[in-house]
N, C-alpha and C positions, 0 to 999 in steps of 0.2 A: 504494500500500500504506500504510494508515494506521497511526498510532501505537497504536491500540487493539489491533492484531494483534501488537504487540511488547510490550505491557504485561503483565508477568508476574502482575499482580494480577487480570487479566481472562481467565481460562481460557476462558470461553464465547465469546470473540472469536477465539480461535486456531483457524484452520482447517487450518493446516499444522503439522508438528512444529516445536518451538522451534528445533532445529538448522537447519532450512531458513531460518527468519527470521534467525538469527544469520549464516548464510552470505550471505543477501541483504543484510543490513546491512553486513557486511564489504565485499562487492563495491561497494555504494553508497559506502562510506567511501573506498575506493581511488579511485573516480571523483572524489569531492569533493576529495580531497587533490591530485589533478592539476589540478582546475578552479580552486580558490581558494587564495589565500595567507592563511593564518590567523595567521601570526606574522612580525613584522619581527625579523630576527636581532639587530639592535642593541638590541632591547628585552628580550632574554633575560637574566635575572639568572644569571650563571654564576660560581659561587664555587669556587675551587680552593685547597685547603689547602696550607700550606707543606710539610708532611710528608704526601705522598700515599701511601696504602696500596696503590694500584694496583688496588683492588677496583672493581667496576662502579659507575658514578655513581648518585646518588639524584635522582629527578625529583619535584618538589613541586607539587601543585595547591592553590591557595588557595581559601578559602571565600567565601561571598557577602559582597561589600563589602570584602574584604581584598585586598591586592595584595602582590607580592613586596617592595615597599618597606616596607610596614607590618609585615612579618614578617621583615625582614632580619636582626635580631638572632637570631631563632630559627634561621634558615637558616644563619647563620655558626656558631652553636653546634652544629648538626647536622654541618656539614662538619668543624669542629674536633674534635668528639667521635669521629667515625667515621674521620677522616683520609681523607675521600672528597669527590670533586667533587659539588656540589649545583647543580642547575639548576631554576629556578622558571619555571612556565608563565605567560607574559604574559596579561593579561585584557583583552578588548576589550568595549566597550559597543555596538558596531555589530552589526547583523544581517547576517552575512556570507552565510549560506546563504539564498538567496531562493526556493527551491523546496521542495515537501513532501518530508519525509524519514521514514524508518521510525522513527527515534528523534527525539524533539523537537529541532528544529534549534538552539534556543538552548543546549541542553546538549551536543548532539553537536559543535557547533563548538568548544566548550571542550575536549572530549576530543580532537578532531582537532588542536587547537593543540598539545596535549602531544605527540602523535605527530609533528607537524611539527618540534617542537624536536629530537627525536631525529634526524629526517632532516637538518635543517640542520647539526647538530653531528656527524653521522657516527657516531652511537651505535647499536649493535645491540641492547643489552639493558640494563635498569635494574632497580633496586629503586625503589619509589615510595611516597610518603606523600601522602594527600589529606585535607583538613580540611573538614567540613561539606559544602557544595555541591561543593567540590573532591574530596571522597571519592567522590561519585557520578560526577563526571566521570572520575576515575581508574578507577572500576569499569567504566564504559562502554568506555574506551580499552583496558583489559586484557581485557575480554570479547571485543572485536572482534579484538584482536591479542595473544593470550596469550603468544605466542612472544617478545614483546618485554619481558616482565615476569617476574622471578624471584620476588620477594616484594612484597606490597603491604600497607601499614598504613593503615586507615581510622580517622581520628580524628573521633569524633562525626559520622559521615557522614549526609547526607540519605538519606531513603528507608527509615528504620528503624521508622516508626510505621505499623502496619497500619490501613488505612481512614482515612488522614489526609485533611485537606481544606486548601485554600489559606488559608482564613480562619483556621482553627485554627493553622496553621503561622505565619502572620504574627503572630497574637496571642502565641504562645509566644516568638517571636523578639524582637519589639519590646517587649512588656510584661513577661512573666514573666522572660525572660533579662535584660532591661534592669534590672529591680529587683535581680536576683542580681549583675549586674556592679557596680552601685553598692555593694552590701553588701561585695563582695570588693575594692573599689577600693584599699584600703590595702595589699593584698598585691602589687599590680602597679606597674609603672612608669607614672606619670601621663602622661608624654610619649607612650608607646606607645598608651595608651588614647585620648588626644586625636587622635593621627594616625589611628587606626583609625576613630574616629567621623567625622572629616572625610572619610575615604575612603568610608565607608559611605553617607553622604548624597550624596556626589558620584556614587557607583556607582548608587544607587537612582534619582536624579532626572535623571541624564544621558540616560537613555533609559527612561522609565517603562513603555512598552509591552513592552520586552524584560524588565524586572523582573517584570511581571505574568505573562508567559509562563514565565519561569524558575520562579516560585513555583508555578504550576500544574503544571509538569512535576515539580518536586521533591516535591510532595505526592502524586503519582500513582505514582511508581516504587518498586520493592521491591528494595533493595540486597541483601537476604539471598538472594533467588533468583539474583541476578547472582553473588554471592560463592560460592554453591554451584556454579555453572557454572565459576568460576575454579578452585576446588579440583579439580573433575573434570578440568580441563585441565592440572593440575600446578602451578598458581601457589600459592605459600604466602600465606595470608590471615590478617591480624591486625586486631583491633578494639581501640581504646582509647576508653573512654567515661567521662565525668566523673560522679561521684556527685551533683553539684549542677547538672548540665546541665538547664536548663528547656526547651530547645528539643526535645531528644530525651530525655525522662526515663528514667532507668536502669530503673525498674520496667516500662516499656513495652518497652524494648530486650530485657530478659531473657526476655520471652515468646517471642521468635523466634530468639535466638542459640542455636547448637548445634554439635556436632562435624561435622555435614554441611555447614555453611556457613562455618566458620572453623577455623583451626589454633590460634590463640591469642586469648584475650579478657582484657583488663585493665580493671578498674574502678578509677579513681583519684580522689583528692580533686581537685576543680576544677570549673569551670563550662564552658559551651560554648566560650568564647573563650580558655581557658587556654593553648592552644598558641601563640596570638598574643602573649601578654603575659608568659609564664613560661618561662624557659629550661629549667627542670627538666622541663617537659612535652615540650619539643623533644627533650631527651636521652632521655626515656622512649620516644618514637617511634623514634628512631634505634637505641636499644638493642634494641628489639623486632625490628627488621630484622636486627640482628646475631645474635640468638638463633635466628631462623628460618633464617638461613644455616647455622648449626651443626647 
């Protein structure tokens, strides 16, 4: 069963109802979770606040090139602000799934890594935040197992541009956003930016073929159709998008956002990487989770 049958952008390829493909993908994921080990437990970044509110934990999915380490300050801020345990999904550059899958395997394995974090930590339900590529990984995980997620916040997630292409996505990420990051450099902690850039180059070149497959998958998926499914399943959905985001420009996002695919939408000052470098954006994401809970 090929990915073209699961791509919500390609109605002409769907021969069975979407729910049938969702169920098939879920069953496949259960088999893959039994077959593979996606996460080493010692690599899970697990932050527990001194004053724990005893609310359900928050699961965090990092974006392309980012790691829990490069975002540690933001994760600590979210934990402190919410008084909640925060767990970050480790990222691997290995191709773990070696067979064809319904969902592109390079993205599916990141989604399953998040679900395996919950398994290994004995957690039944979470709120979750996903940035950029991590937003799409979170969306896939929640689509497959909605009972595990109460509320999700997508921060500038991949899959928001209709008719996107891999080449255009790379250009916006490396050139357009790169220029914007330089312009905004004085607003952020230079150490965080340098650490992120080091991680980005390591991430991209450690396994170039995986990076190519990731970019192809990110350009082809439609997160708004997935988030619509999540709302139908009773998951609260929020989007946070930066007005200066050059990877997923706000004017393009607004063409597709609506009450059928989100509960809350926030446009804020900032670029695509603000969640990594700016604690205020981390607070904004966690506060949105709190508002959805209420």
